C-alpha positions as CSV (number, residue, x, y, z in Angstrom):
1,M,0.0,0.0,0.0
2,K,2.8,2.4,0.9
3,G,4.6,1.6,-2.3
4,A,1.5,2.4,-4.3
5,I,1.1,5.7,-2.5
6,C,4.8,6.6,-3.2
7,V,4.3,5.8,-6.9
8,L,1.2,8.0,-7.0
9,I,3.0,10.9,-5.3
10,L,5.9,10.6,-7.8
11,S,3.4,10.5,-10.7
12,I,1.7,13.7,-9.5
13,I,5.1,15.4,-9.2
14,N,6.1,14.3,-12.7
15,C,2.8,15.5,-14.2
16,C,4.1,19.0,-13.3
17,H,7.2,18.3,-15.5
18,G,6.3,16.0,-18.3
19,Y,9.1,14.7,-20.4
20,N,9.3,14.4,-24.2
21,I,9.6,10.7,-25.1
22,L,10.1,9.2,-28.5
23,V,9.0,5.6,-29.1
24,M,10.4,3.9,-32.2
25,M,8.4,0.8,-33.0
26,P,8.0,1.1,-36.8
27,F,8.1,-2.6,-37.7
28,P,4.9,-4.5,-38.8
29,L,5.0,-6.7,-35.7
30,Y,1.7,-6.1,-34.0
31,S,2.4,-8.4,-31.0
32,H,5.5,-6.4,-30.3
33,T,3.7,-3.1,-30.4
34,K,0.9,-4.5,-28.4
35,S,3.3,-5.6,-25.6
36,Y,4.3,-2.0,-24.7
37,L,1.4,0.1,-26.0
38,P,-0.4,0.2,-22.7
39,L,2.8,1.5,-21.1
40,F,3.1,4.3,-23.6
41,I,-0.5,5.3,-23.2
42,E,-0.1,5.3,-19.4
43,L,2.9,7.6,-19.7
44,A,0.8,10.0,-21.8
45,K,-2.0,9.9,-19.2
46,R,0.6,10.8,-16.5
47,G,1.6,14.0,-18.2
48,H,4.5,12.9,-20.5
49,N,4.5,13.9,-24.2
50,I,4.7,10.7,-26.2
51,T,5.6,10.6,-29.9
52,M,5.4,7.1,-31.4
53,V,6.5,6.0,-34.8
54,T,4.3,3.0,-35.8
55,Q,2.3,1.2,-38.4
56,Y,-0.5,0.6,-36.0
57,P,-2.3,4.0,-35.2
58,L,-4.6,4.3,-32.2
59,K,-8.3,4.1,-32.9
60,E,-9.0,7.1,-30.7
61,H,-7.1,10.2,-29.8
62,I,-5.3,10.3,-26.4
63,P,-4.0,13.7,-25.0
64,N,-0.2,14.0,-25.0
65,F,0.1,11.1,-27.5
66,N,1.3,12.0,-31.0
67,E,1.7,9.4,-33.7
68,V,4.0,9.3,-36.8
69,V,2.2,6.7,-38.9
70,I,4.2,5.1,-41.6
71,E,2.9,3.1,-44.5
72,D,1.6,-0.4,-43.8
73,S,4.2,-2.9,-45.1
74,R,2.7,-6.0,-43.5
75,K,1.5,-7.7,-46.7
76,E,4.8,-7.2,-48.6
77,I,6.9,-8.5,-45.7
78,R,4.6,-11.4,-44.9
79,G,4.6,-12.4,-48.5
80,G,8.3,-13.3,-48.1
81,L,8.1,-14.8,-44.6
82,F,9.6,-18.2,-44.6
83,D,8.1,-21.2,-42.8
84,P,10.5,-21.7,-39.9
85,R,9.6,-25.4,-39.6
86,E,11.0,-26.1,-43.0
87,R,14.5,-25.2,-41.8
88,K,15.8,-28.2,-40.0
89,W,19.2,-26.8,-39.0
90,F,19.4,-24.2,-36.4
91,F,21.9,-21.9,-38.2
92,L,19.6,-21.8,-41.3
93,K,16.7,-20.8,-39.0
94,V,18.8,-17.9,-37.6
95,L,20.1,-16.8,-41.0
96,G,16.6,-17.0,-42.6
97,Y,15.3,-14.9,-39.7
98,R,18.0,-12.3,-40.3
99,V,17.2,-12.1,-44.0
100,F,13.6,-11.5,-43.1
101,C,14.5,-8.7,-40.7
102,K,16.8,-7.0,-43.1
103,F,14.1,-7.0,-45.8
104,S,11.7,-5.5,-43.2
105,L,14.1,-2.8,-42.2
106,D,14.5,-1.7,-45.9
107,K,10.7,-1.4,-46.2
108,V,10.5,0.8,-43.2
109,F,13.3,3.2,-44.3
110,E,11.8,3.5,-47.8
111,S,8.5,4.6,-46.5
112,E,7.5,8.3,-46.9
113,G,6.4,8.6,-43.3
114,M,9.8,7.6,-42.0
115,K,11.6,9.9,-44.4
116,T,9.5,12.8,-43.3
117,F,10.1,12.1,-39.7
118,L,13.9,11.7,-40.1
119,N,14.1,15.0,-41.9
120,D,12.4,16.9,-39.1
121,R,15.1,18.8,-37.2
122,D,12.9,20.7,-34.8
123,S,11.8,17.9,-32.5
124,K,13.5,17.6,-29.1
125,F,13.3,14.5,-26.9
126,D,14.5,13.6,-23.4
127,M,14.2,9.8,-23.9
128,V,14.3,7.5,-26.9
129,I,12.7,4.0,-26.5
130,T,13.6,1.5,-29.2
131,E,13.4,-2.3,-29.6
132,T,17.0,-3.5,-29.9
133,F,16.2,-6.7,-31.8
134,F,14.6,-7.8,-35.1
135,C,17.2,-5.6,-37.0
136,Q,16.0,-2.4,-35.4
137,E,19.4,-1.8,-33.9
138,P,20.1,1.2,-36.2
139,F,17.5,3.3,-34.3
140,I,19.9,3.5,-31.4
141,A,21.4,6.5,-33.3
142,L,18.3,8.5,-32.4
143,G,19.5,8.7,-28.8
144,H,22.7,10.4,-30.1
145,K,20.8,12.6,-32.5
146,Y,18.6,14.1,-29.8
147,G,21.1,13.9,-26.9
148,A,18.5,11.7,-25.2
149,I,18.5,9.0,-22.6
150,Q,18.3,5.6,-24.4
151,V,16.0,2.8,-23.3
152,S,15.7,-0.6,-24.9
153,V,12.6,-2.7,-24.9
154,Q,12.8,-6.5,-25.4
155,T,9.9,-8.6,-26.6
156,I,11.8,-11.8,-25.9
157,N,14.1,-12.8,-23.0
158,V,17.5,-11.2,-22.9
159,F,19.8,-13.2,-25.2
160,M,23.6,-13.5,-25.1
161,G,24.3,-10.6,-27.5
162,L,22.4,-8.1,-25.5
163,S,23.8,-9.5,-22.2
164,R,27.3,-8.9,-23.5
165,L,26.5,-5.3,-24.6
166,T,24.9,-4.5,-21.2
167,G,27.4,-6.4,-19.1
168,N,24.6,-8.7,-17.8
169,P,25.7,-12.2,-16.7
170,H,24.7,-14.9,-19.1
171,N,25.8,-18.5,-18.6
172,P,24.4,-21.0,-21.1
173,A,25.0,-23.8,-18.5
174,Y,21.8,-22.8,-16.8
175,V,20.2,-20.1,-19.0
176,P,18.6,-21.9,-21.9
177,F,18.7,-20.5,-25.4
178,P,15.2,-19.1,-26.2
179,A,14.7,-21.2,-29.4
180,V,16.0,-24.5,-27.8
181,P,13.4,-26.4,-25.7
182,S,15.6,-27.0,-22.6
183,S,15.1,-26.5,-18.9
184,N,17.6,-24.9,-16.6
185,H,18.7,-28.3,-15.4
186,M,20.7,-29.5,-18.4
187,N,22.8,-32.6,-18.8
188,F,26.1,-32.5,-20.6
189,W,24.7,-32.7,-24.2
190,E,22.0,-30.1,-23.4
191,R,24.6,-27.7,-22.1
192,S,26.7,-28.4,-25.2
193,K,23.7,-27.6,-27.4
194,S,22.8,-24.5,-25.4
195,T,26.4,-23.3,-25.6
196,L,26.6,-23.9,-29.3
197,A,23.3,-22.2,-30.0
198,N,24.2,-19.1,-27.9
199,L,27.6,-18.8,-29.6
200,M,26.2,-19.2,-33.1
201,D,23.6,-16.6,-32.5
202,Y,26.1,-14.3,-30.9
203,L,28.6,-14.7,-33.8
204,I,25.8,-14.2,-36.4
205,S,24.6,-11.1,-34.5
206,Q,28.2,-9.7,-34.5
207,T,28.4,-10.2,-38.2
208,Q,25.0,-8.6,-38.7
209,W,25.8,-5.7,-36.5
210,I,28.8,-4.8,-38.7
211,Y,26.3,-4.4,-41.6
212,L,23.7,-2.6,-39.5
213,D,26.4,-0.1,-38.3
214,Y,27.0,0.7,-41.9
215,Y,23.3,0.9,-42.5
216,M,22.8,3.2,-39.5
217,R,25.4,5.7,-40.8
218,K,23.9,5.6,-44.2
219,Q,20.3,6.4,-43.0
220,F,21.2,8.9,-40.2
221,A,23.8,11.0,-42.1
222,A,21.8,14.2,-42.3
223,Y,21.7,15.6,-38.8
224,P,24.2,18.1,-37.2
225,G,26.8,16.2,-35.1
226,F,26.5,13.0,-37.1
227,E,30.3,13.1,-37.7
228,N,30.7,12.3,-34.0
229,L,28.3,9.3,-34.0
230,P,30.0,6.5,-32.1
231,P,30.0,2.9,-33.3
232,M,26.6,1.2,-32.9
233,M,27.8,-1.3,-30.3
234,E,29.4,1.4,-28.2
235,M,26.0,3.2,-28.1
236,F,24.4,0.0,-26.9
237,K,26.7,0.0,-23.9
238,N,25.2,3.4,-22.9
239,V,21.6,2.1,-22.7
240,S,20.2,3.3,-19.4
241,L,17.4,0.8,-19.0
242,V,16.3,-2.5,-20.6
243,L,12.6,-3.4,-20.2
244,V,12.0,-7.1,-20.8
245,D,8.5,-8.4,-21.7
246,N,8.8,-11.4,-19.5
247,H,7.8,-12.5,-16.0
248,M,9.5,-14.7,-13.4
249,A,6.3,-16.8,-13.2
250,I,6.9,-18.2,-16.7
251,T,10.7,-18.4,-16.9
252,Y,13.6,-19.9,-15.1
253,P,15.5,-17.9,-12.5
254,R,18.5,-16.0,-13.9
255,P,20.6,-13.0,-12.9
256,Y,19.7,-9.5,-14.0
257,L,21.5,-6.2,-13.4
258,P,19.5,-3.5,-11.7
259,N,18.9,-1.7,-15.0
260,I,17.3,-4.7,-16.6
261,V,13.6,-5.0,-15.4
262,E,11.0,-7.6,-16.2
263,I,7.6,-6.1,-17.0
264,G,5.8,-8.9,-18.7
265,G,2.0,-8.8,-18.5
266,L,1.3,-5.1,-19.3
267,T,-1.6,-6.2,-21.6
268,I,-3.4,-8.0,-18.8
269,K,-5.9,-5.7,-17.1
270,G,-7.3,-8.2,-14.5
271,E,-11.0,-9.1,-14.5
272,E,-12.4,-7.5,-17.7
273,K,-16.2,-7.7,-18.4
274,L,-17.0,-9.5,-21.7
275,D,-19.5,-8.1,-24.1
276,E,-23.0,-9.8,-24.2
277,E,-22.3,-12.0,-27.2
278,W,-19.1,-13.6,-25.7
279,E,-20.6,-13.8,-22.2
280,K,-23.6,-15.7,-23.6
281,Y,-21.5,-18.1,-25.6
282,L,-19.3,-19.0,-22.7
283,N,-22.0,-19.3,-20.1
284,E,-24.0,-21.6,-22.4
285,S,-21.0,-23.9,-22.8
286,V,-21.9,-26.1,-19.8
287,D,-19.3,-28.8,-20.8
288,G,-16.6,-26.1,-21.1
289,V,-14.7,-24.5,-23.9
290,I,-11.3,-25.3,-25.4
291,Y,-9.7,-22.1,-26.7
292,F,-7.3,-22.3,-29.7
293,S,-5.0,-19.5,-30.9
294,W,-1.8,-19.3,-32.8
295,G,-1.3,-15.6,-32.3
296,S,-1.3,-12.7,-34.8
297,H,1.7,-13.8,-37.0
298,Y,1.1,-17.4,-37.9
299,K,-2.2,-17.7,-39.8
300,T,-4.5,-20.8,-39.6
301,G,-4.6,-20.7,-43.4
302,N,-0.9,-21.6,-43.4
303,M,-1.5,-24.8,-41.4
304,R,-0.4,-27.9,-43.2
305,P,-3.2,-30.1,-44.4
306,R,-2.1,-32.9,-42.1
307,E,-2.1,-30.6,-39.1
308,L,-5.4,-29.1,-39.9
309,A,-7.1,-32.5,-40.4
310,A,-5.7,-33.7,-37.1
311,F,-7.0,-30.7,-35.2
312,M,-10.5,-30.7,-36.8
313,S,-10.9,-34.5,-36.4
314,A,-9.8,-34.3,-32.7
315,F,-12.0,-31.3,-31.9
316,G,-15.0,-33.0,-33.6
317,K,-14.8,-35.9,-31.1
318,L,-15.0,-33.6,-28.0
319,K,-18.2,-32.8,-26.2
320,Q,-16.7,-29.4,-25.3
321,R,-17.1,-26.4,-27.5
322,V,-14.0,-25.1,-29.3
323,L,-13.4,-21.4,-29.9
324,M,-10.8,-21.0,-32.6
325,K,-9.1,-17.8,-33.5
326,A,-8.8,-18.0,-37.3
327,D,-8.5,-15.6,-40.3
328,E,-10.9,-17.6,-42.4
329,D,-14.7,-17.8,-42.4
330,T,-14.5,-21.6,-42.6
331,L,-11.9,-24.4,-42.6
332,P,-11.9,-27.8,-44.3
333,G,-13.5,-30.4,-42.1
334,K,-14.7,-28.0,-39.4
335,P,-17.0,-29.8,-37.0
336,D,-20.2,-28.2,-35.6
337,N,-18.8,-27.6,-32.1
338,V,-16.0,-25.4,-33.5
339,R,-16.6,-21.7,-33.7
340,L,-14.2,-19.5,-35.8
341,A,-13.5,-15.9,-34.9
342,K,-11.1,-13.4,-36.6
343,W,-10.8,-11.4,-33.4
344,V,-11.1,-12.6,-29.8
345,P,-10.8,-10.7,-26.5
346,Q,-8.2,-13.3,-25.5
347,A,-7.4,-12.2,-22.0
348,S,-11.0,-11.8,-21.1
349,I,-11.9,-15.1,-22.7
350,L,-9.2,-16.9,-20.7
351,G,-10.5,-15.4,-17.5
352,H,-13.9,-17.0,-17.9
353,P,-14.4,-20.1,-15.6
354,N,-15.8,-22.2,-18.4
355,V,-12.6,-22.2,-20.4
356,R,-11.0,-25.5,-19.6
357,A,-7.9,-25.5,-21.7
358,F,-5.8,-23.3,-24.0
359,V,-4.3,-24.7,-27.3
360,S,-1.4,-22.2,-27.9
361,H,1.6,-21.9,-30.1
362,G,3.5,-20.7,-27.1
363,G,3.6,-17.0,-27.9
364,L,4.6,-14.8,-25.0
365,H,1.3,-13.0,-24.6
366,G,-0.7,-16.1,-24.8
367,V,1.4,-17.9,-22.2
368,L,1.3,-14.8,-19.9
369,E,-2.4,-14.4,-20.2
370,G,-3.1,-18.1,-19.8
371,T,-0.9,-18.3,-16.7
372,Y,-2.4,-15.2,-15.2
373,H,-5.9,-16.8,-15.4
374,G,-4.7,-20.2,-14.3
375,V,-5.7,-22.0,-17.6
376,P,-3.8,-25.3,-18.5
377,I,-2.0,-25.1,-21.8
378,I,-1.6,-27.6,-24.7
379,G,1.5,-26.3,-26.4
380,T,2.1,-26.5,-30.1
381,P,5.2,-24.3,-30.6
382,I,6.2,-23.3,-34.1
383,F,9.5,-21.4,-33.8
384,A,11.8,-19.1,-31.8
385,D,11.1,-18.6,-28.1
386,Q,7.8,-20.4,-28.2
387,M,9.8,-23.6,-27.6
388,S,11.2,-22.4,-24.4
389,H,7.9,-21.0,-23.1
390,I,6.1,-24.3,-23.6
391,K,9.0,-26.3,-22.2
392,F,8.9,-24.2,-19.0
393,C,5.1,-24.6,-18.7
394,E,5.4,-28.3,-19.2
395,E,8.0,-28.6,-16.5
396,A,5.9,-26.5,-14.2
397,G,3.1,-29.1,-14.6
398,Y,0.4,-27.1,-16.3
399,C,1.1,-27.8,-20.0
400,I,1.5,-30.7,-22.4
401,Y,4.0,-30.2,-25.2
402,I,3.0,-31.5,-28.7
403,D,5.4,-31.7,-31.6
404,L,3.6,-30.5,-34.7
405,S,5.9,-32.6,-36.9
406,T,4.3,-35.8,-35.5
407,V,0.9,-34.5,-34.4
408,T,-2.1,-36.8,-35.0
409,E,-5.7,-36.9,-33.9
410,G,-4.9,-39.5,-31.3
411,I,-2.1,-37.4,-29.8
412,L,-4.3,-34.3,-29.6
413,L,-7.2,-36.2,-28.0
414,D,-4.9,-37.8,-25.4
415,A,-3.5,-34.4,-24.5
416,I,-6.8,-32.7,-24.3
417,N,-8.4,-35.5,-22.2
418,S,-5.4,-35.5,-19.9
419,I,-5.8,-31.8,-19.3
420,L,-9.6,-32.2,-18.7
421,T,-9.5,-35.3,-16.4
422,N,-6.2,-34.8,-14.5
423,S,-6.8,-32.1,-11.9
424,S,-3.1,-31.6,-11.3
425,Y,-2.8,-29.5,-14.5
426,K,-5.4,-27.0,-13.2
427,E,-3.9,-27.0,-9.7
428,N,-0.4,-26.2,-11.0
429,A,-1.8,-23.6,-13.4
430,L,-3.5,-21.9,-10.4
431,K,-0.2,-22.0,-8.4
432,R,1.5,-20.2,-11.2
433,S,-1.3,-17.7,-11.4
434,K,-0.9,-17.0,-7.7
435,I,2.9,-16.4,-8.2
436,M,2.3,-14.1,-11.1
437,K,-0.2,-11.9,-9.2
438,D,1.9,-11.7,-6.0
439,R,3.9,-8.5,-6.3
440,P,4.4,-5.3,-4.3
441,L,3.5,-3.0,-7.2
442,S,1.4,-3.5,-10.3
443,I,3.4,-4.3,-13.5
444,M,2.4,-1.0,-14.9
445,D,3.4,1.1,-11.9
446,N,6.8,-0.7,-11.8
447,A,7.4,0.0,-15.5
448,V,6.5,3.7,-15.1
449,Y,8.6,4.0,-12.0
450,W,11.8,2.8,-13.7
451,L,11.3,4.9,-16.8
452,E,10.8,8.0,-14.6
453,Y,13.7,6.9,-12.4
454,V,16.2,7.1,-15.2
455,L,14.7,10.4,-16.4
456,R,15.0,11.9,-12.9
457,H,18.6,10.7,-12.5
458,R,19.6,11.8,-16.1
459,G,20.3,8.3,-17.4
460,A,21.0,6.6,-14.0
461,H,24.6,5.8,-14.9
462,H,25.1,4.4,-11.5
463,L,23.0,1.3,-12.5
464,R,25.4,0.3,-15.3
465,S,27.9,-2.5,-14.8
466,A,31.6,-1.9,-15.4
467,A,31.5,-5.2,-17.3
468,V,30.6,-3.3,-20.5
469,E,34.1,-1.7,-20.5
470,L,35.9,-5.1,-20.5
471,S,37.0,-7.0,-23.5
472,W,35.8,-10.5,-23.9
473,Y,39.0,-12.0,-22.6
474,Q,39.0,-9.7,-19.6
475,Y,35.4,-10.5,-18.9
476,L,36.2,-14.3,-18.9
477,L,39.4,-13.6,-16.8
478,L,41.4,-15.3,-19.5
479,D,44.2,-12.8,-19.1
480,V,44.3,-13.4,-15.4
481,I,44.3,-17.2,-15.9
482,V,47.0,-17.0,-18.6
483,V,49.3,-14.7,-16.7
484,W,49.0,-16.4,-13.3
485,G,49.1,-19.8,-15.0
486,A,52.3,-18.8,-16.6
487,V,53.7,-17.5,-13.3
488,F,52.7,-20.8,-11.6
489,F,54.3,-22.8,-14.4
490,V,57.6,-20.8,-14.2
491,V,57.6,-21.2,-10.4
492,V,57.0,-24.9,-10.6
493,L,59.7,-25.2,-13.3
494,L,62.2,-23.3,-11.2
495,L,61.4,-25.3,-8.1
496,R,61.9,-28.5,-10.1
497,K,65.2,-27.4,-11.4
498,S,66.3,-26.2,-8.0
499,I,65.4,-29.5,-6.4
500,K,67.3,-31.3,-9.2
501,C,70.4,-29.1,-8.6
502,I,70.3,-29.7,-4.9
503,C,69.9,-33.5,-5.4
504,K,72.7,-33.5,-7.9
505,A,75.0,-31.5,-5.5
506,R,74.2,-34.0,-2.7
507,K,75.1,-36.9,-4.8
508,S,78.4,-35.3,-5.9
509,K,79.2,-34.6,-2.2
510,S,78.4,-38.2,-1.2
511,K,80.7,-39.6,-3.9
512,K,83.6,-37.4,-2.7
513,D,83.1,-38.6,0.8
């Protein structure tokens, strides 16, 4: 209670001195924008002036919230989006992903809206918020352009590359790679795989960053002071705060520096009232509802025929209703108990007591919302960090992991029936829900507090680790190990020679006697 009062007082004080904050989220990734949009709106409501560069304009005007809307490039980009399940080798998945990101970045910079914004020399900002992933790294230059505090937002867990740039500890022996389904208790081979995956991603990122540094200088070459623009990786070391869209309730424990803060769950507003249509549908589902969603990126129309047939056949054998988020008006083989909907108030639906299970691809928002409301999950991960999300939920006892490459009607029915009949899944889901809800401040208040904290303290340099100033061999203490190892070797060698000389002298003396 006292903490909430303190946050309220600080908010009132800050309303008297609102800061100018630039938010750069220009990529056509709705789930990423959705992750942090409630935070940016809240900052505007608390008196700060928000300017957001986006492809997703708000439906209604909000005071203090200005938008720079750039052209919608979703269709062009998605037309070239590869199916990540076709790429069997990890490094091909990573490279394919990087190619997709580079193509997306080109489309954003070619848009007229972005060109107009970058040519504006009158704007002033106190803080610049960017997503330092998905090839959006070049936007770090805006912090230098405006002489502003730099904040990074992450829509996945902190990976090795960002950990290295911020000085955050990152040990692959117990920190699983997001795209590899491993727990934090790994055997030798799992630790080997985790280490290799982290190193490959880091090395590919390093190579990519060389190009992106060139790209950054090419795109931001027009503002005064550009000639003093530091290397991109050096600017990352000066990031004041990293906000991570994750929550300790759905991830393994790991170390974080004080300027790295988890704020996963901003999109969850607690108990939200459903509209009459949805309320009626759920209340009438006396046997319960199975909710299916593969998120906003992967379309149900892209499901492989074998997968779609397995799901439709399995759903048709259930007495429960199935609510399926889909982009189509109908699907081949759809049974009568399946309802398709292009848009669903997911968090509110999951909060209804008649929802018995959640079939999810393991996207972060879905897992957060399902966990918050204590709904058991049937996980069908497709790519990236979805694997690790579902693996964690499975280990926590409220999820069943299904491999889409081998999915059948029987496998799906077994999983659904296990969730429905084994009470331990629901009990474990409720335990996780309780963990997620137990915190001293709301997620929103915590996020606002830290942003205003670094503003009040002009970047909060005291939170940064000196590890960012160390080279990789200094960070790993290799120079210390080599030098003192050499000293130890020399000392041992000298002792050995000395002992030999002494022994030899004694033998010579014995012979003379």
